[in-house]
Structures are given as structure tokens and as C-alpha cells.
C-alpha positions in Angstrom: -27.3 147.5 -135.4 -24.5 150.0 -136.0 -22.6 151.1 -132.9 -22.6 154.9 -132.1 -19.6 154.6 -129.7 -17.3 151.8 -128.5 -19.8 151.3 -125.6 -22.9 150.9 -127.7 -24.4 147.4 -127.1 -25.0 145.7 -130.5 -24.9 142.0 -129.4 -28.5 140.8 -129.4 -28.1 138.4 -126.5 -26.4 141.1 -124.3 -29.1 143.6 -125.3 -31.8 141.1 -124.3 -30.1 140.7 -121.0 -30.1 144.4 -120.4 -33.8 144.6 -121.3 -34.5 141.9 -118.7 -32.4 143.7 -116.1 -34.2 147.0 -116.8 -37.6 145.2 -116.4 -36.5 143.8 -113.1 -34.9 147.0 -111.8 -37.7 149.3 -113.1 -35.3 151.6 -115.0 -32.6 151.6 -117.6 -29.4 153.6 -118.0 -27.0 154.1 -120.9 -23.6 155.7 -120.3 -21.6 156.7 -123.3 -23.7 154.5 -125.6 -25.4 157.2 -127.5 -22.4 159.6 -127.7 -19.4 160.1 -125.5 -20.2 162.1 -122.4 -23.9 161.4 -122.5 -25.8 159.5 -119.9 -29.5 158.5 -120.5 -32.1 157.3 -118.0 -35.4 155.8 -118.9 -38.3 154.9 -116.5 -41.8 153.5 -117.1 -44.9 155.5 -116.1 -47.6 153.3 -114.6 -51.3 153.8 -114.1 -52.9 153.1 -110.7 -53.3 149.4 -111.7 -49.6 149.1 -112.4 -49.8 148.9 -116.2 -47.2 150.8 -118.1 -48.9 153.6 -120.1 -45.9 155.7 -121.1 -42.2 156.2 -120.6 -40.0 159.0 -119.5 -36.4 159.4 -120.8 -33.9 162.0 -120.0 -30.3 162.5 -120.9 -27.5 164.8 -120.0 -23.8 165.5 -120.1 -22.0 163.2 -117.8 -18.5 164.6 -118.1 -16.4 165.8 -115.3 
């Protein structure tokens, strides 16, 4: 995995930990990992039975 910024997570163990945390929290964020000044948020979309059927991701400028 090639880093896009100095904050991009490329360590497989750390990435696996972040995936587990996102699963527990119900959402994931990435700040300055895709590009400097960009924050991304991802959430699952669940059906009435609670099964994940889609995902929603949004990103935007996080500068001051």
C-alpha cells in the first residue's frame, strides 16, 4: 500500500485494528489520509433486519 500523505495508514495490523474499531463504533473517519485538508466519513446502511446492504461515504475540506 502506497501512502498518499504522511497520515495514510499502511501498516496492515494497524489498519485491521481501525476496521475493527469502525465495526464497533458503526462509522469510520479518515483525516488527512486521502489528501491534506480532507476528512472522510463512512457509515453502513442497514436494512430493517440490521444487515448491511450499502454504504455511504462523504468527504470535505477540513481546513480552518
